[in-house]
N, C-alpha and C positions, 0 to 999 in steps of 0.2 A: 504494500499500499504506499509506503514512504517513497519507493521507487518511482511508483506511477504518479504521486503528487509532484515529485521533483521533476519528471518528465513533462508534466502538464505546464509546470512553472517555466521551464525552459522553453517550451512551445510558445507560451503566451509572450515571454520576453523577446522571442524571435520576431513576433508580430509587430511589436512596438517600435516606434521610430526613436533613434537615438536622441534626436532633439526635434521638437515639433517646429520650432523656428530657429533662424540662423543668427547667432550672436557670437562674435569673435572673442577669443581670449585676450587679444591684444586691444585694450580701450581705444587707443589712439586710431588703430585701423577701423574700429567700428565707427568712431566719430567721422573719419574720412567718408565712409560709406553712407552714414546719414546725410552728410552735407553735400555729397555728389547727388543723392536723391533729392535733397532740398533744391539744389540748382535745376534738377529736371522738373521738379514740381513748380518752381519758380517759372520755367519756361512755359509749362503748361498753362498757368495763370496769365502770363503776359500774352501768350497766343489767343486767349480768349478776350482779355480786357483791352488789348490794343485796338483790334477792329471795332469792338464795342465803343470805344472813346472816340475813335475817328468818325465812325457813322452816326454818333448820338447828335451831331451838330445838324444832320439831315433828318434823323428820325423824329427828334423832339422839335418843338417850336422855341427858338432861343429867347422869343420875347416874353414867353409865358413858363417855360419849362427849363430855364437855365439851372435851377437847382439839381435836375437829373443829370444834365450835362456834367455838371461840377462833380456829381456823385460817381459818374463813370470815370472821370479822370482821377478822382481820389483812389479808386479801386485799382486802376492801373498803376498809380503811384505805390500803392501798398504792395502790389504783385511785384514791382521793380525792386523795392527795398528787400523783399523776401528772396528774390532771385539772387541779388548781389550781397545779402547778409548784412544790411545796414539797419541797426537797431531791430534785429530778427525777431526777438520775443514781442516787441510792441507791434511790428508789421503783422506777425502771425496771429496775435490775438485780435488785431483789428480786422483781419480777413475772416476770422472765425466769427466775430461778432457782427460784421457787416454784410457778409456774402449773401446770406439768406434774405435779409432786409433788402439788399439791393435787387435781388431777383424778383421779389414781389413788388417793389416800387416801380422798376423798369419794365415789368411785365416779361421777364426774360428767365422764369424758372427752368432749371435744367437738373437732371440727376447728377451731373458732374458736380454740382455744389455740394450734394449731400456726401459723396465720397471725398470730395476735395477738403471739407471742413475736417473730415476724419484723419486725412493724411497730414494735413497741416498740424493738428493737435498731436498726432503721433510723432511727428518730427520734432515739434517744440518738446516734447516729453522725452526725446531720445538724444538731445543735444544740438539741435539745429542753430547754425550760426557760429559754433565754437571753432570751427575750422572752415577754410576757403571762403572766407568772408571779409568785408570791410571792417566789420567789428574787431575781428581778430587782428588785423592790420593796425587799426587805431589803438587797441589795447597794448600791443607789442611796443607801438611807437610812443605812446603817451602814458604808460603804466605808472610812471613815477609822479605824475602830477593830478590835478583835479578831473581832467578829461578822461583819463584812464579809468578813474572810478566811476565817473558818469556812465561811460559805455558798458562797465561791468555790472551797473546796478539792475538793469532789467533781466539779466541772467540769474539773478538770485530768485526770481519767480519760480523757475523749473528746476534750477541747479543741475549738477553733473550726475547722471545715473551710474550706479555700478552695474556690473554684468547681470546680476540677478534682477535689478530693477529694470534694466533694458529688456530682458526676456519677458517679464510680466507685462511690460508696456506693449511689446509686439503682440502678445497673446490677447490682450484687452482690445486692441485696435482691431484685429482680425476677428476677435469674437463680435464685436460691435457690427463690422462689415457682414459677418455670417447671419447675425440676427436681422439685419435690413434685408438680406438676400432670402432668408427664410420667410419674412412677411411678404415679399414679392411672389415666392412659390405658393403661399396660400391664395393669393388672388388668381394665380395661374389655374390652380386645381379648381376654382369656382367657375372657371371659363370653360364652356362646352368644346370650344375649337381646340384649346390646349388639351383637354382630356382625350379627344379623339386623335391627337398627334398631328393635326394639320396646321398648326401655327406657323411653323417655319415654311412649310409647303406654300402658304398663302403670303406670308411676310416677305419671302424671297422674291416672289413675282410682284410685289407691290412697288410701283415705280416712284412712289414718294418716300418709301422706307428704305429701300435698297437700291444702290446705283448699279448692281449686276443683275437687275431684272430682265434684261433681253436674253441673258444666258439662260436663267431659270425657266422663263416662258418657252424658250425653245426646248429645253430639257422635258419640261411638262407636255409639250406637244409631240415630242418623239419618244421619250422613254419616261412615261409617267410613273411606272414603278420605281424607277431609281430615284426621282424626287420624293415619293412617298416614302421609301425606305430611309432616306437622308433625313426628311423632317421628322419621322418617327424616332430615329437613333438620337438625334439631336435633343428632341424633347425629353427622351428618357435620361440621357446624361445630364442635361442641364437640370432637370428635376432632382436627380440625386446629388448634384453639385450644390444646388441652392440649398437643399435641406440639411446635407451631411458634410458640408465643407469644413466645419469646425472639428467635429470629432474625427474626421478622416485624417486630419493633420497629425495625430497622435500615434497613427498606424503606419509601418515602413512603406508598404506598397500603396496603400490608399492615399498617403500623402501626395504620391506623384500624380495620382488622378486629379486631386484638388488643384495642383500646381499646373499641370498640363492642360486640363480643360480650362483653367483660368486664362492661360495664355491664348488658347484658341478662342476663347470668348472676346479677349482683347482684339485679336486680328479681325474677327467678325464685326465687332463694335466700331472699330477705327476705319476699316477699308470698305465694308460692305454697307453697313447701316449708317456711317458718318455721324456719330452721336457727340459731335463736339468735344467737350473736355472730359467726358465720362470715362472713355477707355484709357485715356493717358493717366488719369488720377488713379484708376485702378491698377494700371501697370506700376505706377509709383509705390502703391501700397504693396503689391506682391514683391517687388524688389526689396522694400524694406524689411519685410517679414521673412522672406525666404532665400534671397540671395546672399551667398558669403561675402564677407567684406574684401576678400582677395581680388574679386571682380572689379573693385572700386579703387583700390589703392593706385593702380596704375593710371587710371583716369584721373585721380586727384592729383597726381604728380603732373599730368599733362595740364590740368588747370593752372596749377601754381606755377608751371613753367613758362606759361604764355601770358598770364595776367599777374603782373608783379605783386599787387596788393592781396592776392589770394594765397600767397606763401603759406605752406603748411605749418612750418615752425622756424625758429631762429635757434641754430645749434641743435643740441640734443633734447630729448623729451624732458630730461631731468632739470635742464636748465630754463624751462619755459614754464611759468606759472599758469595752471589752467584758468581759462577766461571765467568759467562758472565755479562756485563753491560746491562741494559735495551735497548731494540731495538728502535732506533729512528723512528719516524713516517714516515721521509722522506724516510728512507731506505725500510721500509716496503711497501710504496706506489709505489716506483720505481721498486722494484722486482715484485710486483704483476701486475704493468702495463707491464713490459717486458713479463712475462709469458703469459699474456692475448693476447698481440700482436702476440707472437710466435705461440699461439695456433690458432689465426685467419689465420695466413700465412699457418700453417699446413693444416687447412681445405681447404684453397684456392688452395692447391696443389694436392687435391684429384680429381678423374676422372669427377666428376660431376661439379667441380668448376674451372677447369683449365682456362677457358676463363677469370677469374679475374686477372690472372697474365700472360696473353698474350700467352696462348697455352700451349700444353703439353711439348714442348722443354723447356720453362722457368720454368715450374713446376719441372722438373728434375734437373734443375740447383739449385732451391731452396732446393731440398730434401737432398743433401748431407751436407751442413752446418747445417740443422736442425737436421739431424740424429746423429751428434756429441752430441747434447744436449739431445738425447733420443727421439726426435720429429720424429719418423720414422713410416710410414704406412705399416703394414705387408700385404703381399700378401699370405695368406695361404688358405688351403682347396679348391684350385682352381683344375681344371682338370689336370694342369701340375704336381702339387704336388701328387694328387691322383694317377698319373701314375707312381710314383717312385717305386711302387711294382711290375711293369710289368716285368723288367729284372734286374738280379742280379748276381754277381759273387760268386762262392764257390771256395776257395783257399786252395790248399794242398801243404805242405812242403815235398820234396822228399828226403829220406835218400840216401846220396851220395853212400853208399855202398850196400844196400839191395834194394833201390828203394821204400821202404814202404812209404805210404802216411800218414801224420799227418795233421789234419785239422787246419788251421790258424783260430783263433776265431774271424772272421770279420762278415761273414753272414753264417747261417745255410742252409741246403739244401732247405729249404722253402723259404729263403729270410729274415728271422728274424734276428735281430741284436744280436750280441754276445759282448764278453768282449771288443774288440778294439773300437767299436762303441759307448761306453759309455764314450769316451774321446772326448771332443769338438773339438780338433785339428783333428782327425781323422773323426768323424761324420759330424760336420758342415763344416769343411774345405776341406774335400776331398770326402768321399763317397756320401754325400748328393747332391754335385754338380754333380758328375758322374751319379747317379740315375735320377736326374732332367732332363738330357739331353741324356739319354741312348736311343735314336731312330735312325732309319736308319739301314744300314748294320752292323750287330754285329761285323764282323771282322774290319771293317773301324773305328769303335768307340772304341771297347774293346781292340783291338790289336794294331793298328797303330795310333790311334787317341787319343783324350784327355782322354777318359776312360783308354786307355792302360797306358798313363802317370801316372794317378792317382794309378792305381793297381801296377806300378813299385815303386812308392812311398810307397804304403803299405807294399809290400814285402820286400823293403829296410828297412822299419820300423820294421818289424817283424825279420829280419836277425840281425839288430843291437841289438834289445831288447833280442834276443836269444844268443847274443854273437858269431854269426857265422862269425868270421873274414875271413875264407877262402871262403867266398861266399856261395850262396846256389841256389838251383834249385826248382822251384815251378811249379805245375800244375794248370792251371786256367780254370774253367769250367763257361760258361755263361748260365743261365737258363731263361726261359721265360714263362709267362703265359698270359691270355686274361682277366683279372680281370675287366676292363671296358666295356667289350662287354656284354651288358644287354640282347642281343639276345640269349645268350647260357645258358645252365643250370648251376648250381653252380658247379657241378662236372666237366663240360667241361671248364668253365671259369678258374678253378684254377689246371687244369691238366698241370703238368709241362713238359717242353720240352727243351732239351738241344740243343742250337743253335750254340756254339762255344766251342772248346777244344784246348788249346795250352799250351806249356811249356815256362817258363820264367826263365832266368838266371840273378842272382844277382852276380857281381864280387866281389873278395875280397876287404876288407877295412882294414885301419890301426885303431889303437886305437883311434886317434884323429878325425877320420871322422865320 
């Protein structure tokens, strides 16, 4: 019996992963890893907020909405500070505090913000700004006077973690992310299309959601069984990944499933679905939690060798006093406890657990404050989302003299996204909302209703962007397909039909409008 128990114990140990997360035994190497990822996350933030700031002058009316334009530039400034490591803790906390408020105020809400807030917090908790940063340069140069003390002051907020604290921080960060994904899975399981395994089959052929739609429509027309098998396989794997990603990382072989499918999900989100900052933020989180520090030491040397103020250190490690003081155990325990409590509340607000907080009404009240901290359950790949490819506008700018039409780069004739929809203010803030609720009588929605208001905003944005101060005239066509009707053939489902055609006048505006 003793031998059997020993054998079972050895077998169980062989299943467990030696380390669920990757933390280097060399503290300085781990700090280099954290700060290379801080730079990557900073680039992700700048890639979002730079075009948002640039286009805000045309999306918003400068005469009445200058506050929103300034807000866009404040977010860009914080992103640049985080990228270059200037007052990093303050910039990071500013991004955490303002990102969700910015999304709601500017009507540019995106799932990238949810994951981005989590990544920023995990980086601050792990020593962001203490290497490869302007802060580090200023500290080394002025540490003997008051400026050095001032630079070091914000780093007392988070302190310098030891290896155990770093490991706990990574586990908590990934645990929160897995709780958000688990909530998304619950909405999936309540959707009949997901349960049938048809979500990816429909989504990949949706010209609004996937830029590779011509290939998948061709595949559905020539080898439908292949597309069906692909859709069913992705549905099964993604369901397992979303539900079990956190417990899987504690097992040797299942951990690789979490990591590999996470990488596949990144490539699908980045290159096929074009989900803005979401896949890049997720990639930063995965690199932080699972990538070994050795991968980043060389890149850290590359940065410090080409950007003088990002030098890793002066002399040996022993000769350089760390920028941040050691983290107190009380602080570490307090933050971890708060994050765990928030995660439990997040789970309790999901559709299967709303009874724990007094029903769905109370759950919705909790969702808003949680969302400001990045604890927001995404409701994606549902029938409503898949239906966003069913109706779309094609807009033409009419020449005032000749009447010649020039297409506005919003949607192409098949409903695919063009240049304007690569900006979050237009895509998330306007056209996505319009597509999501584009049902009922076309003229009531797209001409006199909510859709018409959004199209007027888009045309006004185009006129400002083109400098058409004397006003402009546009022709708007609304097209429709029956992509969700599985009783029709592929050709019939995607046969386009024009359901509305009308002209829209944009009045003249002054330089300040």
